[in-house]
C-alpha atoms as an extended CHARMM CRD file, in Angstrom:
* protein
*
       275  EXT
         1         1  UNK       CA             58.3830000000       84.5960000000      158.5370000000  PROA      1               0.0000000000
         2         2  UNK       CA             54.6230000000       84.9900000000      157.7240000000  PROA      2               0.0000000000
         3         3  UNK       CA             51.8000000000       86.9410000000      159.5500000000  PROA      3               0.0000000000
         4         4  UNK       CA             49.4950000000       85.3030000000      161.9260000000  PROA      4               0.0000000000
         5         5  UNK       CA             46.0760000000       84.6680000000      160.4780000000  PROA      5               0.0000000000
         6         6  UNK       CA             43.6300000000       87.5710000000      160.0150000000  PROA      6               0.0000000000
         7         7  UNK       CA             40.5220000000       88.7920000000      158.1350000000  PROA      7               0.0000000000
         8         8  UNK       CA             41.1270000000       91.1860000000      155.3490000000  PROA      8               0.0000000000
         9         9  UNK       CA             38.5040000000       93.7120000000      154.4720000000  PROA      9               0.0000000000
        10        10  UNK       CA             38.5590000000       96.5810000000      151.8570000000  PROA      10              0.0000000000
        11        11  UNK       CA             36.9310000000       99.5570000000      153.2220000000  PROA      11              0.0000000000
        12        12  UNK       CA             34.5280000000      101.1380000000      150.7350000000  PROA      12              0.0000000000
        13        13  UNK       CA             34.8740000000      104.7350000000      152.5240000000  PROA      13              0.0000000000
        14        14  UNK       CA             36.0010000000      106.2850000000      155.5680000000  PROA      14              0.0000000000
        15        15  UNK       CA             32.9430000000      105.8630000000      157.4180000000  PROA      15              0.0000000000
        16        16  UNK       CA             33.0850000000      102.0190000000      156.6850000000  PROA      16              0.0000000000
        17        17  UNK       CA             36.4570000000      101.9670000000      157.9800000000  PROA      17              0.0000000000
        18        18  UNK       CA             35.4930000000      103.8030000000      161.1010000000  PROA      18              0.0000000000
        19        19  UNK       CA             32.5980000000      101.2450000000      161.4770000000  PROA      19              0.0000000000
        20        20  UNK       CA             34.9060000000       98.2880000000      161.2280000000  PROA      20              0.0000000000
        21        21  UNK       CA             37.4590000000       99.7140000000      163.6300000000  PROA      21              0.0000000000
        22        22  UNK       CA             34.5490000000      100.1780000000      166.1570000000  PROA      22              0.0000000000
        23        23  UNK       CA             33.3890000000       96.8700000000      166.0210000000  PROA      23              0.0000000000
        24        24  UNK       CA             36.7120000000       95.1530000000      166.1960000000  PROA      24              0.0000000000
        25        25  UNK       CA             39.0050000000       97.0670000000      168.3560000000  PROA      25              0.0000000000
        26        26  UNK       CA             42.0110000000       94.8190000000      167.6110000000  PROA      26              0.0000000000
        27        27  UNK       CA             41.8020000000       95.6620000000      163.8560000000  PROA      27              0.0000000000
        28        28  UNK       CA             44.7190000000       97.4750000000      161.9590000000  PROA      28              0.0000000000
        29        29  UNK       CA             44.3960000000       99.9180000000      159.0860000000  PROA      29              0.0000000000
        30        30  UNK       CA             46.5970000000       99.2530000000      155.9870000000  PROA      30              0.0000000000
        31        31  UNK       CA             47.4330000000      102.1780000000      153.7360000000  PROA      31              0.0000000000
        32        32  UNK       CA             50.8780000000      101.7640000000      152.1690000000  PROA      32              0.0000000000
        33        33  UNK       CA             51.9930000000       98.9510000000      154.5780000000  PROA      33              0.0000000000
        34        34  UNK       CA             55.6150000000       99.7790000000      154.4320000000  PROA      34              0.0000000000
        35        35  UNK       CA             55.7720000000       99.9390000000      158.2050000000  PROA      35              0.0000000000
        36        36  UNK       CA             52.9950000000       97.5190000000      158.9610000000  PROA      36              0.0000000000
        37        37  UNK       CA             53.9010000000       94.8200000000      156.5420000000  PROA      37              0.0000000000
        38        38  UNK       CA             57.2870000000       93.9510000000      158.2070000000  PROA      38              0.0000000000
        39        39  UNK       CA             55.5490000000       93.9370000000      161.6660000000  PROA      39              0.0000000000
        40        40  UNK       CA             53.0870000000       91.5480000000      160.4370000000  PROA      40              0.0000000000
        41        41  UNK       CA             55.6580000000       89.2820000000      158.9620000000  PROA      41              0.0000000000
        42        42  UNK       CA             57.6130000000       89.3030000000      162.2750000000  PROA      42              0.0000000000
        43        43  UNK       CA             54.5720000000       89.0310000000      164.3630000000  PROA      43              0.0000000000
        44        44  UNK       CA             54.9650000000       92.1490000000      166.1670000000  PROA      44              0.0000000000
        45        45  UNK       CA             51.3900000000       92.9710000000      165.1840000000  PROA      45              0.0000000000
        46        46  UNK       CA             48.8530000000       90.3270000000      165.2390000000  PROA      46              0.0000000000
        47        47  UNK       CA             45.4950000000       92.0980000000      164.2990000000  PROA      47              0.0000000000
        48        48  UNK       CA             42.2530000000       90.1080000000      164.0560000000  PROA      48              0.0000000000
        49        49  UNK       CA             41.2760000000       92.0870000000      160.9710000000  PROA      49              0.0000000000
        50        50  UNK       CA             43.3450000000       94.1750000000      158.5320000000  PROA      50              0.0000000000
        51        51  UNK       CA             41.2160000000       97.1070000000      156.9750000000  PROA      51              0.0000000000
        52        52  UNK       CA             42.6160000000       98.1180000000      153.6220000000  PROA      52              0.0000000000
        53        53  UNK       CA             41.8230000000      101.9680000000      152.9370000000  PROA      53              0.0000000000
        54        54  UNK       CA             44.5680000000      102.5790000000      150.3910000000  PROA      54              0.0000000000
        55        55  UNK       CA             41.9550000000      102.9080000000      147.6020000000  PROA      55              0.0000000000
        56        56  UNK       CA             39.2610000000      104.9350000000      149.5920000000  PROA      56              0.0000000000
        57        57  UNK       CA             38.4180000000      107.7930000000      147.4470000000  PROA      57              0.0000000000
        58        58  UNK       CA             37.9400000000      110.0720000000      150.5350000000  PROA      58              0.0000000000
        59        59  UNK       CA             41.5740000000      109.5900000000      151.4470000000  PROA      59              0.0000000000
        60        60  UNK       CA             42.7380000000      110.7980000000      148.1640000000  PROA      60              0.0000000000
        61        61  UNK       CA             40.8190000000      114.2660000000      148.3920000000  PROA      61              0.0000000000
        62        62  UNK       CA             42.2840000000      117.6280000000      147.3750000000  PROA      62              0.0000000000
        63        63  UNK       CA             40.8920000000      121.1000000000      148.5240000000  PROA      63              0.0000000000
        64        64  UNK       CA             42.5930000000      124.3130000000      147.9720000000  PROA      64              0.0000000000
        65        65  UNK       CA             42.1130000000      128.1470000000      148.7650000000  PROA      65              0.0000000000
        66        66  UNK       CA             44.3490000000      131.0780000000      148.7560000000  PROA      66              0.0000000000
        67        67  UNK       CA             45.3650000000      130.3530000000      152.3870000000  PROA      67              0.0000000000
        68        68  UNK       CA             45.6000000000      126.5690000000      152.8500000000  PROA      68              0.0000000000
        69        69  UNK       CA             46.0620000000      123.2060000000      150.8120000000  PROA      69              0.0000000000
        70        70  UNK       CA             44.1320000000      120.0620000000      152.3280000000  PROA      70              0.0000000000
        71        71  UNK       CA             45.1700000000      116.7850000000      150.8780000000  PROA      71              0.0000000000
        72        72  UNK       CA             44.0570000000      113.3720000000      151.7910000000  PROA      72              0.0000000000
        73        73  UNK       CA             46.0710000000      110.9830000000      154.0220000000  PROA      73              0.0000000000
        74        74  UNK       CA             46.5710000000      108.2710000000      151.2890000000  PROA      74              0.0000000000
        75        75  UNK       CA             48.5730000000      110.3750000000      148.9140000000  PROA      75              0.0000000000
        76        76  UNK       CA             52.0960000000      108.8050000000      148.5940000000  PROA      76              0.0000000000
        77        77  UNK       CA             55.4900000000      110.1080000000      149.2940000000  PROA      77              0.0000000000
        78        78  UNK       CA             56.3480000000      109.6640000000      145.6340000000  PROA      78              0.0000000000
        79        79  UNK       CA             53.2880000000      111.4600000000      144.4660000000  PROA      79              0.0000000000
        80        80  UNK       CA             54.3980000000      114.4360000000      146.5820000000  PROA      80              0.0000000000
        81        81  UNK       CA             58.1360000000      113.9880000000      145.1970000000  PROA      81              0.0000000000
        82        82  UNK       CA             56.9270000000      113.8240000000      141.7150000000  PROA      82              0.0000000000
        83        83  UNK       CA             54.7380000000      116.9760000000      141.8790000000  PROA      83              0.0000000000
        84        84  UNK       CA             51.4470000000      115.0330000000      141.3630000000  PROA      84              0.0000000000
        85        85  UNK       CA             49.5580000000      117.3770000000      143.7730000000  PROA      85              0.0000000000
        86        86  UNK       CA             50.1930000000      121.0710000000      144.3300000000  PROA      86              0.0000000000
        87        87  UNK       CA             53.2000000000      122.0950000000      146.4710000000  PROA      87              0.0000000000
        88        88  UNK       CA             52.3040000000      125.1710000000      148.7070000000  PROA      88              0.0000000000
        89        89  UNK       CA             55.6310000000      125.0740000000      150.4060000000  PROA      89              0.0000000000
        90        90  UNK       CA             58.2450000000      126.4510000000      147.8520000000  PROA      90              0.0000000000
        91        91  UNK       CA             59.6140000000      123.0690000000      147.3080000000  PROA      91              0.0000000000
        92        92  UNK       CA             59.9950000000      121.9470000000      150.9340000000  PROA      92              0.0000000000
        93        93  UNK       CA             57.4000000000      118.8900000000      150.6220000000  PROA      93              0.0000000000
        94        94  UNK       CA             59.1960000000      117.5080000000      147.5460000000  PROA      94              0.0000000000
        95        95  UNK       CA             62.4620000000      117.6970000000      149.0270000000  PROA      95              0.0000000000
        96        96  UNK       CA             61.4250000000      115.9340000000      152.0200000000  PROA      96              0.0000000000
        97        97  UNK       CA             59.6190000000      113.3610000000      150.0860000000  PROA      97              0.0000000000
        98        98  UNK       CA             62.7370000000      112.7180000000      147.8170000000  PROA      98              0.0000000000
        99        99  UNK       CA             64.8510000000      111.9180000000      151.0100000000  PROA      99              0.0000000000
       100       100  UNK       CA             62.5720000000      109.1200000000      152.5110000000  PROA      100             0.0000000000
       101       101  UNK       CA             63.7770000000      105.6200000000      152.2800000000  PROA      101             0.0000000000
       102       102  UNK       CA             63.9600000000      104.2370000000      148.7370000000  PROA      102             0.0000000000
       103       103  UNK       CA             61.8470000000      104.9630000000      145.6230000000  PROA      103             0.0000000000
       104       104  UNK       CA             59.9700000000      101.4780000000      146.1560000000  PROA      104             0.0000000000
       105       105  UNK       CA             58.9860000000      102.5780000000      149.5650000000  PROA      105             0.0000000000
       106       106  UNK       CA             57.9870000000      106.0520000000      148.3550000000  PROA      106             0.0000000000
       107       107  UNK       CA             55.9400000000      104.4760000000      145.7560000000  PROA      107             0.0000000000
       108       108  UNK       CA             53.5420000000      102.7550000000      148.1720000000  PROA      108             0.0000000000
       109       109  UNK       CA             54.0900000000      104.4930000000      151.5920000000  PROA      109             0.0000000000
       110       110  UNK       CA             51.7260000000      107.2830000000      152.4470000000  PROA      110             0.0000000000
       111       111  UNK       CA             51.7630000000      110.4950000000      154.4360000000  PROA      111             0.0000000000
       112       112  UNK       CA             48.8660000000      109.7240000000      156.7160000000  PROA      112             0.0000000000
       113       113  UNK       CA             50.2890000000      106.1130000000      157.3800000000  PROA      113             0.0000000000
       114       114  UNK       CA             53.6210000000      107.5780000000      158.2700000000  PROA      114             0.0000000000
       115       115  UNK       CA             52.1020000000      110.0840000000      160.6020000000  PROA      115             0.0000000000
       116       116  UNK       CA             49.8730000000      107.4570000000      162.3730000000  PROA      116             0.0000000000
       117       117  UNK       CA             52.8070000000      105.0180000000      162.6040000000  PROA      117             0.0000000000
       118       118  UNK       CA             54.6330000000      107.5890000000      164.5720000000  PROA      118             0.0000000000
       119       119  UNK       CA             58.2110000000      106.6350000000      164.5440000000  PROA      119             0.0000000000
       120       120  UNK       CA             59.8270000000      109.7030000000      166.1150000000  PROA      120             0.0000000000
       121       121  UNK       CA             62.5020000000      109.5650000000      163.3920000000  PROA      121             0.0000000000
       122       122  UNK       CA             60.0710000000      109.9400000000      160.4140000000  PROA      122             0.0000000000
       123       123  UNK       CA             60.3230000000      113.0080000000      158.2830000000  PROA      123             0.0000000000
       124       124  UNK       CA             56.7500000000      114.0090000000      157.9100000000  PROA      124             0.0000000000
       125       125  UNK       CA             56.5070000000      114.5100000000      161.5810000000  PROA      125             0.0000000000
       126       126  UNK       CA             59.0320000000      117.0630000000      161.7220000000  PROA      126             0.0000000000
       127       127  UNK       CA             57.9260000000      118.5590000000      158.5030000000  PROA      127             0.0000000000
       128       128  UNK       CA             54.4230000000      119.1840000000      159.4620000000  PROA      128             0.0000000000
       129       129  UNK       CA             55.4880000000      120.5430000000      162.8570000000  PROA      129             0.0000000000
       130       130  UNK       CA             57.6570000000      123.1560000000      161.3100000000  PROA      130             0.0000000000
       131       131  UNK       CA             55.0410000000      124.0660000000      158.7830000000  PROA      131             0.0000000000
       132       132  UNK       CA             52.5290000000      124.2610000000      161.7020000000  PROA      132             0.0000000000
       133       133  UNK       CA             50.1200000000      122.0340000000      159.7640000000  PROA      133             0.0000000000
       134       134  UNK       CA             47.0320000000      120.7680000000      161.0040000000  PROA      134             0.0000000000
       135       135  UNK       CA             46.0770000000      116.9950000000      161.0300000000  PROA      135             0.0000000000
       136       136  UNK       CA             42.2000000000      116.1530000000      160.3840000000  PROA      136             0.0000000000
       137       137  UNK       CA             41.1180000000      113.0200000000      162.2660000000  PROA      137             0.0000000000
       138       138  UNK       CA             37.7630000000      111.3670000000      161.9850000000  PROA      138             0.0000000000
       139       139  UNK       CA             36.0930000000      108.8270000000      164.2850000000  PROA      139             0.0000000000
       140       140  UNK       CA             32.7420000000      107.7920000000      165.3620000000  PROA      140             0.0000000000
       141       141  UNK       CA             31.9610000000      111.0240000000      166.8630000000  PROA      141             0.0000000000
       142       142  UNK       CA             32.9550000000      112.9910000000      163.8010000000  PROA      142             0.0000000000
       143       143  UNK       CA             36.0490000000      115.0310000000      162.5080000000  PROA      143             0.0000000000
       144       144  UNK       CA             38.3740000000      117.0620000000      164.5320000000  PROA      144             0.0000000000
       145       145  UNK       CA             41.5790000000      119.0290000000      164.0760000000  PROA      145             0.0000000000
       146       146  UNK       CA             44.7830000000      118.3310000000      165.7770000000  PROA      146             0.0000000000
       147       147  UNK       CA             47.8650000000      120.4530000000      165.3380000000  PROA      147             0.0000000000
       148       148  UNK       CA             50.8820000000      118.5150000000      164.1980000000  PROA      148             0.0000000000
       149       149  UNK       CA             52.9890000000      119.9830000000      167.1190000000  PROA      149             0.0000000000
       150       150  UNK       CA             50.3690000000      118.1030000000      169.5440000000  PROA      150             0.0000000000
       151       151  UNK       CA             49.7790000000      114.9860000000      167.4720000000  PROA      151             0.0000000000
       152       152  UNK       CA             52.8330000000      112.9300000000      168.4960000000  PROA      152             0.0000000000
       153       153  UNK       CA             52.6830000000      112.2150000000      172.3110000000  PROA      153             0.0000000000
       154       154  UNK       CA             55.5760000000      109.7410000000      172.4870000000  PROA      154             0.0000000000
       155       155  UNK       CA             57.3470000000      106.9870000000      170.4830000000  PROA      155             0.0000000000
       156       156  UNK       CA             54.7680000000      105.3610000000      168.2870000000  PROA      156             0.0000000000
       157       157  UNK       CA             52.0370000000      107.0300000000      170.4090000000  PROA      157             0.0000000000
       158       158  UNK       CA             49.6780000000      109.6820000000      168.9170000000  PROA      158             0.0000000000
       159       159  UNK       CA             46.5040000000      111.7010000000      169.8670000000  PROA      159             0.0000000000
       160       160  UNK       CA             44.4220000000      109.2350000000      167.7170000000  PROA      160             0.0000000000
       161       161  UNK       CA             41.5570000000      107.7780000000      169.7510000000  PROA      161             0.0000000000
       162       162  UNK       CA             39.8610000000      104.3880000000      169.5000000000  PROA      162             0.0000000000
       163       163  UNK       CA             38.2780000000      103.9530000000      166.1760000000  PROA      163             0.0000000000
       164       164  UNK       CA             39.7710000000      107.0280000000      164.7030000000  PROA      164             0.0000000000
       165       165  UNK       CA             42.0140000000      107.6180000000      161.6820000000  PROA      165             0.0000000000
       166       166  UNK       CA             43.8290000000      110.3950000000      159.7630000000  PROA      166             0.0000000000
       167       167  UNK       CA             41.8600000000      111.5620000000      156.7600000000  PROA      167             0.0000000000
       168       168  UNK       CA             43.6710000000      114.6860000000      155.6280000000  PROA      168             0.0000000000
       169       169  UNK       CA             46.5450000000      117.2260000000      156.2680000000  PROA      169             0.0000000000
       170       170  UNK       CA             45.8530000000      120.9190000000      156.1370000000  PROA      170             0.0000000000
       171       171  UNK       CA             48.8490000000      123.0870000000      155.1780000000  PROA      171             0.0000000000
       172       172  UNK       CA             49.0130000000      126.7320000000      155.4370000000  PROA      172             0.0000000000
       173       173  UNK       CA             50.5390000000      128.2870000000      151.9040000000  PROA      173             0.0000000000
       174       174  UNK       CA             53.9510000000      129.9790000000      152.2980000000  PROA      174             0.0000000000
       175       175  UNK       CA             54.4080000000      133.0560000000      150.0750000000  PROA      175             0.0000000000
       176       176  UNK       CA             56.6440000000      133.1950000000      147.1760000000  PROA      176             0.0000000000
       177       177  UNK       CA             59.3890000000      134.8400000000      149.3350000000  PROA      177             0.0000000000
       178       178  UNK       CA             59.4640000000      132.0130000000      152.0010000000  PROA      178             0.0000000000
       179       179  UNK       CA             62.6010000000      130.3210000000      152.5810000000  PROA      179             0.0000000000
       180       180  UNK       CA             63.3280000000      126.9490000000      154.2550000000  PROA      180             0.0000000000
       181       181  UNK       CA             66.1070000000      124.5270000000      155.3430000000  PROA      181             0.0000000000
       182       182  UNK       CA             65.8330000000      120.8680000000      156.1380000000  PROA      182             0.0000000000
       183       183  UNK       CA             68.7480000000      118.7750000000      157.0650000000  PROA      183             0.0000000000
       184       184  UNK       CA             68.8260000000      115.3710000000      158.6280000000  PROA      184             0.0000000000
       185       185  UNK       CA             71.6300000000      113.1090000000      159.7270000000  PROA      185             0.0000000000
       186       186  UNK       CA             71.7890000000      109.5310000000      158.6200000000  PROA      186             0.0000000000
       187       187  UNK       CA             74.5940000000      106.7880000000      158.5940000000  PROA      187             0.0000000000
       188       188  UNK       CA             73.6920000000      105.9220000000      155.1240000000  PROA      188             0.0000000000
       189       189  UNK       CA             70.8250000000      106.8040000000      152.3710000000  PROA      189             0.0000000000
       190       190  UNK       CA             67.4580000000      105.3400000000      153.1550000000  PROA      190             0.0000000000
       191       191  UNK       CA             67.7940000000      105.0890000000      156.9820000000  PROA      191             0.0000000000
       192       192  UNK       CA             65.7510000000      106.7440000000      159.5300000000  PROA      192             0.0000000000
       193       193  UNK       CA             67.3520000000      109.8070000000      160.8700000000  PROA      193             0.0000000000
       194       194  UNK       CA             69.5060000000      110.1900000000      163.8890000000  PROA      194             0.0000000000
       195       195  UNK       CA             68.6870000000      113.8430000000      164.0020000000  PROA      195             0.0000000000
       196       196  UNK       CA             66.5870000000      116.2560000000      161.8840000000  PROA      196             0.0000000000
       197       197  UNK       CA             66.7630000000      120.2310000000      161.6870000000  PROA      197             0.0000000000
       198       198  UNK       CA             63.9200000000      122.1410000000      160.0790000000  PROA      198             0.0000000000
       199       199  UNK       CA             63.5040000000      125.8580000000      159.6150000000  PROA      199             0.0000000000
       200       200  UNK       CA             61.1120000000      128.1410000000      157.7610000000  PROA      200             0.0000000000
       201       201  UNK       CA             61.1300000000      131.9750000000      157.4600000000  PROA      201             0.0000000000
       202       202  UNK       CA             58.3120000000      133.5740000000      155.6020000000  PROA      202             0.0000000000
       203       203  UNK       CA             58.6870000000      137.3290000000      156.2140000000  PROA      203             0.0000000000
       204       204  UNK       CA             55.5720000000      138.4430000000      154.3310000000  PROA      204             0.0000000000
       205       205  UNK       CA             53.4110000000      136.4030000000      156.4440000000  PROA      205             0.0000000000
       206       206  UNK       CA             55.3690000000      136.6040000000      159.8340000000  PROA      206             0.0000000000
       207       207  UNK       CA             55.9430000000      132.8950000000      159.9590000000  PROA      207             0.0000000000
       208       208  UNK       CA             59.3880000000      131.8850000000      161.5480000000  PROA      208             0.0000000000
       209       209  UNK       CA             59.7610000000      128.4810000000      162.9660000000  PROA      209             0.0000000000
       210       210  UNK       CA             62.6250000000      126.2240000000      163.8610000000  PROA      210             0.0000000000
       211       211  UNK       CA             62.1700000000      122.4790000000      164.8290000000  PROA      211             0.0000000000
       212       212  UNK       CA             64.4350000000      119.7730000000      166.0060000000  PROA      212             0.0000000000
       213       213  UNK       CA             63.2450000000      116.3130000000      165.1190000000  PROA      213             0.0000000000
       214       214  UNK       CA             64.2280000000      112.4870000000      165.5000000000  PROA      214             0.0000000000
       215       215  UNK       CA             64.7570000000      113.1110000000      169.2070000000  PROA      215             0.0000000000
       216       216  UNK       CA             63.1430000000      109.9670000000      170.5460000000  PROA      216             0.0000000000
       217       217  UNK       CA             59.9220000000      111.7720000000      171.2110000000  PROA      217             0.0000000000
       218       218  UNK       CA             57.7950000000      114.5310000000      169.6540000000  PROA      218             0.0000000000
       219       219  UNK       CA             59.6460000000      117.2410000000      167.5630000000  PROA      219             0.0000000000
       220       220  UNK       CA             60.9960000000      120.0780000000      169.6800000000  PROA      220             0.0000000000
       221       221  UNK       CA             60.0160000000      123.6150000000      168.7470000000  PROA      221             0.0000000000
       222       222  UNK       CA             62.7030000000      126.1360000000      169.3390000000  PROA      222             0.0000000000
       223       223  UNK       CA             60.8500000000      129.4230000000      169.7740000000  PROA      223             0.0000000000
       224       224  UNK       CA             63.8920000000      131.5360000000      170.9380000000  PROA      224             0.0000000000
       225       225  UNK       CA             65.7470000000      130.3880000000      167.9740000000  PROA      225             0.0000000000
       226       226  UNK       CA             62.7120000000      131.2390000000      165.7600000000  PROA      226             0.0000000000
       227       227  UNK       CA             62.3610000000      134.7130000000      167.1090000000  PROA      227             0.0000000000
       228       228  UNK       CA             66.1720000000      135.4070000000      166.4720000000  PROA      228             0.0000000000
       229       229  UNK       CA             65.8450000000      134.1050000000      162.8920000000  PROA      229             0.0000000000
       230       230  UNK       CA             62.8890000000      136.4960000000      162.2720000000  PROA      230             0.0000000000
       231       231  UNK       CA             64.7960000000      139.2920000000      163.8700000000  PROA      231             0.0000000000
       232       232  UNK       CA             68.3690000000      139.0020000000      162.9040000000  PROA      232             0.0000000000
       233       233  UNK       CA             68.5720000000      136.2110000000      160.3060000000  PROA      233             0.0000000000
       234       234  UNK       CA             69.8500000000      132.5230000000      160.1910000000  PROA      234             0.0000000000
       235       235  UNK       CA             73.4610000000      133.2600000000      161.1320000000  PROA      235             0.0000000000
       236       236  UNK       CA             72.4490000000      134.8890000000      164.3360000000  PROA      236             0.0000000000
       237       237  UNK       CA             69.8850000000      132.2900000000      165.1830000000  PROA      237             0.0000000000
       238       238  UNK       CA             72.2990000000      129.4620000000      164.8040000000  PROA      238             0.0000000000
       239       239  UNK       CA             74.1130000000      130.9060000000      167.6630000000  PROA      239             0.0000000000
       240       240  UNK       CA             71.3490000000      130.0440000000      169.8700000000  PROA      240             0.0000000000
       241       241  UNK       CA             70.6710000000      126.5460000000      168.9460000000  PROA      241             0.0000000000
       242       242  UNK       CA             73.1020000000      124.7000000000      171.1860000000  PROA      242             0.0000000000
       243       243  UNK       CA             71.8880000000      126.8950000000      174.2250000000  PROA      243             0.0000000000
       244       244  UNK       CA             68.3000000000      126.5300000000      173.7490000000  PROA      244             0.0000000000
       245       245  UNK       CA             68.3840000000      122.7860000000      173.1810000000  PROA      245             0.0000000000
       246       246  UNK       CA             70.5710000000      122.4340000000      176.4460000000  PROA      246             0.0000000000
       247       247  UNK       CA             67.8540000000      124.4180000000      178.6140000000  PROA      247             0.0000000000
       248       248  UNK       CA             65.1130000000      122.1070000000      177.4470000000  PROA      248             0.0000000000
       249       249  UNK       CA             63.2330000000      120.0600000000      180.2080000000  PROA      249             0.0000000000
       250       250  UNK       CA             62.1830000000      116.5830000000      179.6870000000  PROA      250             0.0000000000
       251       251  UNK       CA             64.2780000000      116.0130000000      176.4990000000  PROA      251             0.0000000000
       252       252  UNK       CA             67.8670000000      114.9300000000      175.7100000000  PROA      252             0.0000000000
       253       253  UNK       CA             68.8520000000      116.1330000000      172.2340000000  PROA      253             0.0000000000
       254       254  UNK       CA             72.3700000000      115.5060000000      171.3860000000  PROA      254             0.0000000000
       255       255  UNK       CA             75.2110000000      117.5370000000      169.9570000000  PROA      255             0.0000000000
       256       256  UNK       CA             74.0700000000      115.9740000000      166.4250000000  PROA      256             0.0000000000
       257       257  UNK       CA             70.6840000000      117.5100000000      166.8640000000  PROA      257             0.0000000000
       258       258  UNK       CA             72.2520000000      120.8790000000      167.3530000000  PROA      258             0.0000000000
       259       259  UNK       CA             74.3910000000      120.3700000000      164.1700000000  PROA      259             0.0000000000
       260       260  UNK       CA             71.2630000000      119.2560000000      162.1760000000  PROA      260             0.0000000000
       261       261  UNK       CA             69.2960000000      122.5380000000      163.2490000000  PROA      261             0.0000000000
       262       262  UNK       CA             72.3170000000      124.5650000000      162.4650000000  PROA      262             0.0000000000
       263       263  UNK       CA             72.6640000000      123.1280000000      159.0740000000  PROA      263             0.0000000000
       264       264  UNK       CA             69.1070000000      123.7440000000      158.2140000000  PROA      264             0.0000000000
       265       265  UNK       CA             69.4740000000      127.2770000000      159.0200000000  PROA      265             0.0000000000
       266       266  UNK       CA             72.5010000000      127.6040000000      156.9580000000  PROA      266             0.0000000000
       267       267  UNK       CA             70.4240000000      126.0310000000      154.2390000000  PROA      267             0.0000000000
       268       268  UNK       CA             67.7460000000      128.5090000000      154.6050000000  PROA      268             0.0000000000
       269       269  UNK       CA             70.2130000000      131.2240000000      154.2760000000  PROA      269             0.0000000000
       270       270  UNK       CA             71.6680000000      130.0860000000      150.8980000000  PROA      270             0.0000000000
       271       271  UNK       CA             71.0100000000      132.5490000000      147.9950000000  PROA      271             0.0000000000
       272       272  UNK       CA             69.0870000000      129.6000000000      146.2850000000  PROA      272             0.0000000000
       273       273  UNK       CA             66.5950000000      129.6440000000      149.0930000000  PROA      273             0.0000000000
       274       274  UNK       CA             66.9500000000      126.0670000000      149.8580000000  PROA      274             0.0000000000
       275       275  UNK       CA             65.8030000000      125.0070000000      146.2340000000  PROA      275             0.0000000000
């Protein structure tokens, strides 16, 4: 199939893209196009205008200091996999990027595009939640920050308002001693996950986070398990996972989700530090 007719415009800058979105609410943004392209061809999406932001310099920015790294929304999965930009996470970012779909998809797909598309099974949603990242959003009223844990509001629904787009992601730096685990359950390589488990322990900075992803909605934080991880280690934390997931309100994680989280904790506990 072919897309329905639309007008194509290449945005010169973020401000230009926002202006176009505000003028034409039915417009859609095109970054990597790895999700939007199939939707256009199947006519699940029929925008009047397609706004190409892939080459917008504002969305390829990098800024770093001793505590954070901020990178623009249009860096690709492959560029993160290959180490083209700095990794402040002791290997977690490239590990996650390497496991997304196939190389052809990773060559074009962008981090910001994946977050904005908001498929609950997508890797970056869970990854940004476990890293306690901040998503930078910009619209006609200026820029604002949104915690990754609050960004996804439901399947394919985000905190983005009308005429807003993701411009950057702000990541806290992990220390050299930080350890992490990331495990996803898929029927075959390249598929979206049925369940994701992610855990980070950074004792020098006091960071301990455990997150369950691919739940059909927003990633689920497991604060009791995280507290046990900080106090007693990964093996003790794994004993709490099933009980904490079972006690959640408004969520229906399965036994597969508990397995994914326990395997992430086991990976974190390995001598190699999840490298």
